[in-house]
N, C-alpha and C positions, 0 to 999 in steps of 0.2 A: 781928350788932350793930346797934341803931338809931342813927339819926342823931344824936340827943341824946347818947347812950354815946360814940359818935365825936368828937363836939366835944369834951366833957370829956377824953377821951384825949389828942386833940392839944393841948388847953389845958395838960394836966398834963405833956406831953413839951416843949413849949414853955417851960415853965417852968424846965426843967433846961439849957437853952441858956444859956451865958454871955452876960451884956449886952454886951460888947464883940464879940460875933458879930452882934448884932442893929441895930449903929450903921446909920442910914440906912434902915432897914426898916419902913415905917407898920404893916405888920402882916400876920398870918396869918390866912387865911380858909378855913373849912369850907364848901364848897357842895354842896347836897344832889344835884345832878344827876350824871350820869355824862358823861364827856367822850371821846368816839371819836376814836382818833388818825387824822387826815385822812388818807384812801387806804388805810386798812389795816382790812378789815371784821374785826371781833370784838377788836380791839386798843384797849385803852383808857388813856387818859392819867390817871395817879393824880395828878398834880400838876404845878404849873409856876410858874415865877418870872415875874412880870410887872413889867417894867421898862420905862417909857414911853420912855426915852432924853432926850436933851435937849429942853428946852423949844424950840418952833419960834418962828419970829420972829413969828408971830401968836398965841403964848401958849396953843397947842393943848393941852399936858400940864401947864400950871401947877397944882400943887396936888395932882396925882394920886399921885406918890411911888411907891415900889417895895413890892410886895406878893408873898407867896406864897400860891396857893390850893390846896387839896386837893379833890379830887372824891369825896365819899363815894359817889356814885353807881357811879363807877368802883370803888371798892374792893369794892363790893358785886357787881359785875360778875364780878370776878377771884376772890373768895372761894369756895373750894370747903372741902371737908371737910379739918379741921384747919389752917384759914388762921388765921396768926399776925397778927391784926390790929394789935397793937402794934408787932411787930416791922417789919411792911410800913409803917405810919405813921411810925415812927421813921426808916427807911431814906428814904422818900419826902421826908420834911421835911428831913433833913440835905443830900439831894441837892439840893433846891432852895436850901437855905442856901447851899450851895456856890456855885450860879450867883450868888446874890446876894454873896458876897465875891468872886468873879472878877470881876463887874461892877465893884465899887467898886475892884478893883486894875487894871481896864482890861483884863483878859483875856477870852477865850471860848474857852479850851481844852476845858472841859466841853461847851460848846454844839457843838462841832466834833465831840467824841466820841459825843454824843447823836445827832447827824447821821448820823455812820458807822454806828453800830449800827442807827438806823432803814433807812437804805440797805441794809445787810446783810440786815436783816429782811425789807424788801420783795422783794430778790432770792431769797430762800427760804434764806438761810444761817443759821447761829445768830448771836445778837446781838453776839456778841463779835468777829465776823468783819468783815473790811473794811478 
């Protein structure tokens, strides 16, 4: 799948998300590069939720807002024979949207779950362990 086709796919999927779940989110961005998972060779981050947190006393984050980023290059890295681009893009988009909703609710359950899975992966166990 080309970068342009992937952008169109993500735009179409994003249109399916009800507006009430997008509250406070400035945008979804499809970036062309791959993003390696730090410290894990050959593991790629497909997407991430970018929340700058509260503005600092110095105004460091003012206007930046909350965003979701999907990394097309990472999808290319993991895409093999029979890869379902739409299903994987949808799953990643919804995962990052859950991070956004938890952030609005002042929760970090999904962040903690992601960290547990990464820790298990680093120790060589299945991602669900930990």
